PLY file of the C-alpha trace (Angstrom):
ply
format ascii 1.0
element vertex 262
property float x
property float y
property float z
element edge 261
property int vertex1
property int vertex2
end_header
58.15 64.56 103.12
60.48 65.50 100.27
62.87 63.06 98.63
66.43 64.06 99.51
69.83 62.79 98.37
73.20 64.14 99.41
76.83 63.85 98.37
79.99 65.00 100.12
82.03 67.61 98.29
85.79 67.56 98.90
87.63 70.75 97.98
91.06 69.78 99.31
93.22 69.56 102.44
95.39 71.82 104.57
97.33 71.66 107.83
96.45 73.38 111.10
98.23 73.36 114.43
96.88 70.72 116.79
96.98 73.07 119.76
94.84 75.57 117.88
92.34 72.91 116.84
91.87 71.54 120.35
92.40 74.60 122.52
92.72 73.78 126.21
92.44 70.02 125.67
95.87 68.44 126.37
97.57 66.64 123.51
97.77 63.41 125.51
93.94 63.39 125.29
93.29 64.58 121.76
96.07 62.56 120.09
94.03 59.41 120.80
91.24 60.81 118.62
93.05 62.72 115.88
96.43 62.28 114.23
99.20 64.88 114.03
102.66 64.93 112.48
106.08 65.65 114.01
105.39 69.39 113.73
102.12 68.99 115.69
100.13 69.70 112.52
96.73 68.13 111.95
95.62 67.36 108.41
92.20 68.93 107.84
89.74 68.57 105.00
87.85 71.36 103.31
84.45 69.78 102.80
81.06 70.88 101.60
77.74 69.15 101.04
75.60 68.90 97.91
71.94 68.09 98.49
69.35 67.38 95.82
65.92 68.01 97.29
62.82 68.41 95.14
63.74 70.67 92.22
66.59 72.28 94.17
70.33 71.64 94.07
71.68 72.98 97.36
75.36 73.48 98.10
76.64 73.97 101.64
79.96 75.89 101.67
82.25 76.21 98.68
85.84 76.00 99.86
88.71 78.44 99.33
88.32 78.85 95.59
91.03 79.55 93.04
91.37 83.34 93.11
95.07 84.32 93.32
95.73 85.75 96.78
99.08 86.16 98.51
97.39 85.92 101.92
96.72 82.23 101.31
100.43 81.47 101.10
100.55 81.64 104.92
98.49 78.45 105.11
99.98 75.03 104.53
97.97 73.53 101.68
98.16 69.90 100.72
95.55 70.19 97.98
93.09 72.82 96.72
90.97 71.44 93.90
89.44 73.59 91.13
85.67 74.05 91.40
85.08 72.71 87.86
86.91 69.49 88.73
85.03 69.14 92.01
81.61 69.54 90.41
82.39 67.40 87.41
82.99 64.54 89.83
79.38 64.76 91.10
77.77 65.46 87.72
76.65 69.02 88.46
77.61 72.33 86.87
77.81 75.54 88.92
74.96 76.99 86.82
72.64 74.21 88.05
73.06 75.09 91.73
69.89 76.77 93.02
70.96 77.52 96.60
74.29 78.09 98.32
74.23 77.99 102.11
77.29 79.79 103.45
77.70 78.55 107.00
79.96 81.55 107.58
82.24 83.87 105.66
85.68 82.69 106.73
87.74 82.37 103.55
87.92 78.56 103.67
84.13 78.27 103.60
83.08 80.94 101.10
86.06 81.73 98.83
84.74 79.46 96.09
81.54 81.51 95.82
83.37 83.78 93.37
86.19 83.55 90.84
88.30 85.82 88.63
87.14 85.91 85.02
89.41 86.47 82.01
89.20 90.24 82.52
90.40 89.90 86.10
86.96 90.73 87.53
85.58 88.89 90.56
82.25 87.36 89.55
79.80 84.81 91.06
80.68 81.15 90.65
77.00 80.15 91.07
75.14 82.88 89.15
71.69 81.29 89.38
71.79 80.51 93.10
70.36 82.24 96.11
73.19 82.58 98.67
71.99 82.21 102.25
73.79 83.75 105.22
72.93 85.18 108.60
72.34 88.94 108.72
74.19 89.16 112.04
77.12 87.25 110.60
77.31 89.42 107.47
77.41 92.58 109.58
80.07 91.02 111.79
82.15 89.89 108.79
82.09 93.38 107.26
83.24 94.91 110.57
85.21 92.13 112.32
87.20 92.32 115.51
90.99 92.32 115.34
90.92 88.74 116.65
89.05 87.47 113.59
89.81 90.00 110.85
92.37 87.82 109.03
89.72 85.15 108.43
87.49 87.41 106.31
88.22 88.40 102.71
85.26 90.71 101.88
85.99 90.57 98.14
84.92 86.90 98.24
81.28 87.89 98.72
80.71 91.62 98.15
79.81 91.07 94.49
77.07 88.66 95.58
75.38 91.46 97.50
75.78 93.92 94.59
74.14 91.42 92.25
71.33 90.73 94.73
72.25 87.07 95.17
72.39 87.23 98.98
69.41 86.27 101.12
69.71 87.09 104.82
68.14 85.08 107.62
67.46 86.25 111.16
67.63 83.49 113.75
66.64 79.87 113.14
64.84 79.76 109.79
63.07 77.19 107.62
63.75 77.73 103.90
61.40 75.03 102.64
61.79 71.45 101.39
62.69 70.17 104.86
65.67 72.54 105.26
66.19 74.39 108.55
69.04 76.82 109.18
70.14 77.02 112.83
71.94 80.20 113.81
74.88 79.54 116.14
77.37 81.72 117.98
80.79 80.79 119.35
83.18 79.98 116.53
82.02 83.26 115.03
78.90 85.41 115.27
75.78 83.99 113.64
77.14 80.91 111.86
74.48 78.82 110.10
74.15 75.06 110.58
71.73 73.54 108.04
69.59 70.49 108.77
68.06 68.56 105.86
65.16 66.21 106.60
63.84 63.93 103.85
62.11 60.62 103.33
65.33 58.66 103.81
66.50 60.44 106.97
68.21 63.61 108.14
71.61 65.23 107.56
73.12 67.97 109.72
76.08 70.10 108.64
77.31 71.74 111.89
80.19 73.59 110.22
82.82 74.84 112.61
80.59 74.27 115.64
81.62 70.60 115.30
84.36 70.66 112.64
85.65 67.12 113.24
84.19 64.03 114.88
86.62 64.35 117.81
84.78 67.54 118.80
81.63 65.64 119.79
82.62 66.24 123.40
80.85 69.47 124.35
83.85 70.83 126.25
86.39 70.25 123.46
86.48 73.76 122.05
88.86 74.99 119.35
91.16 77.92 120.10
89.89 79.44 116.86
86.47 80.03 118.49
86.03 83.65 119.53
83.42 82.96 122.25
84.06 79.54 123.82
81.09 79.52 126.20
78.73 80.25 123.33
80.46 77.50 121.34
79.62 75.12 124.16
75.95 76.16 124.09
75.73 75.95 120.29
77.36 72.54 120.25
75.01 71.17 122.91
72.01 72.46 120.98
73.13 70.94 117.66
73.95 67.62 119.31
70.41 67.62 120.73
69.02 68.30 117.23
71.10 65.43 115.82
69.81 63.02 118.47
66.18 64.10 118.07
66.27 63.66 114.28
68.72 60.73 114.21
70.70 62.85 111.76
73.97 61.98 110.09
76.55 64.65 110.91
78.85 65.80 108.11
82.15 67.28 109.31
83.62 70.16 107.34
87.23 69.59 108.43
87.66 65.93 109.41
90.21 64.36 107.05
89.54 60.83 108.30
85.84 60.60 109.20
83.70 62.64 106.82
80.38 61.74 108.46
78.88 59.75 111.31
75.88 59.37 113.55
76.05 59.95 117.30
0 1
1 2
2 3
3 4
4 5
5 6
6 7
7 8
8 9
9 10
10 11
11 12
12 13
13 14
14 15
15 16
16 17
17 18
18 19
19 20
20 21
21 22
22 23
23 24
24 25
25 26
26 27
27 28
28 29
29 30
30 31
31 32
32 33
33 34
34 35
35 36
36 37
37 38
38 39
39 40
40 41
41 42
42 43
43 44
44 45
45 46
46 47
47 48
48 49
49 50
50 51
51 52
52 53
53 54
54 55
55 56
56 57
57 58
58 59
59 60
60 61
61 62
62 63
63 64
64 65
65 66
66 67
67 68
68 69
69 70
70 71
71 72
72 73
73 74
74 75
75 76
76 77
77 78
78 79
79 80
80 81
81 82
82 83
83 84
84 85
85 86
86 87
87 88
88 89
89 90
90 91
91 92
92 93
93 94
94 95
95 96
96 97
97 98
98 99
99 100
100 101
101 102
102 103
103 104
104 105
105 106
106 107
107 108
108 109
109 110
110 111
111 112
112 113
113 114
114 115
115 116
116 117
117 118
118 119
119 120
120 121
121 122
122 123
123 124
124 125
125 126
126 127
127 128
128 129
129 130
130 131
131 132
132 133
133 134
134 135
135 136
136 137
137 138
138 139
139 140
140 141
141 142
142 143
143 144
144 145
145 146
146 147
147 148
148 149
149 150
150 151
151 152
152 153
153 154
154 155
155 156
156 157
157 158
158 159
159 160
160 161
161 162
162 163
163 164
164 165
165 166
166 167
167 168
168 169
169 170
170 171
171 172
172 173
173 174
174 175
175 176
176 177
177 178
178 179
179 180
180 181
181 182
182 183
183 184
184 185
185 186
186 187
187 188
188 189
189 190
190 191
191 192
192 193
193 194
194 195
195 196
196 197
197 198
198 199
199 200
200 201
201 202
202 203
203 204
204 205
205 206
206 207
207 208
208 209
209 210
210 211
211 212
212 213
213 214
214 215
215 216
216 217
217 218
218 219
219 220
220 221
221 222
222 223
223 224
224 225
225 226
226 227
227 228
228 229
229 230
230 231
231 232
232 233
233 234
234 235
235 236
236 237
237 238
238 239
239 240
240 241
241 242
242 243
243 244
244 245
245 246
246 247
247 248
248 249
249 250
250 251
251 252
252 253
253 254
254 255
255 256
256 257
257 258
258 259
259 260
260 261
């Protein structure tokens, strides 16, 4: 079994409406598990995961990024940290990253995969990395429904395909060194949830299937999810994986509890 070490990567914080985060769950229930302000806003993290396994440096998700975009002004940002600052804190440069696992292509999970250079061109942030995504999800992101279209900024990732940095997976896939990518529907089509298993234990990054610890309950489904019944099935499956492997879960949006075991 491969030696594996991981670090949490914090890209910043933003606010989202509590009703949107918890869907049909009444506030009198969810407010006991997650805080909100007087405007009913919940503070959410934008979090990734950096895993050193064997000779690989694997990054899961890369935040919003720093490309200027008027569309982002709609969102209520508390903090959006520059990639260089984020990686300096963990002693890694973007050039050293060997793999980027994009759980899905919503702007808050993949925007940092590219940046604007001094000529105003959008170029890869991690030029030496293979970028993993689901084939079904890529096709969905390039032709999204009206319900989800505002979450995808194709310019965040199109250059990765042109430069042959994208590697597609079809269904649940092992990519070596104890890394398994689980394909999940519900929040979006074909999201990936990576599981890392090493000598010291297991880590599962469920992405927006379980974005915060309060969503452990299988029936607590976010209103952002486009197919709630499939979200339920995906969540149950990942919770089973976490129990079977005794994995630590890392939450991409929990501002207060970054990780936990079941």
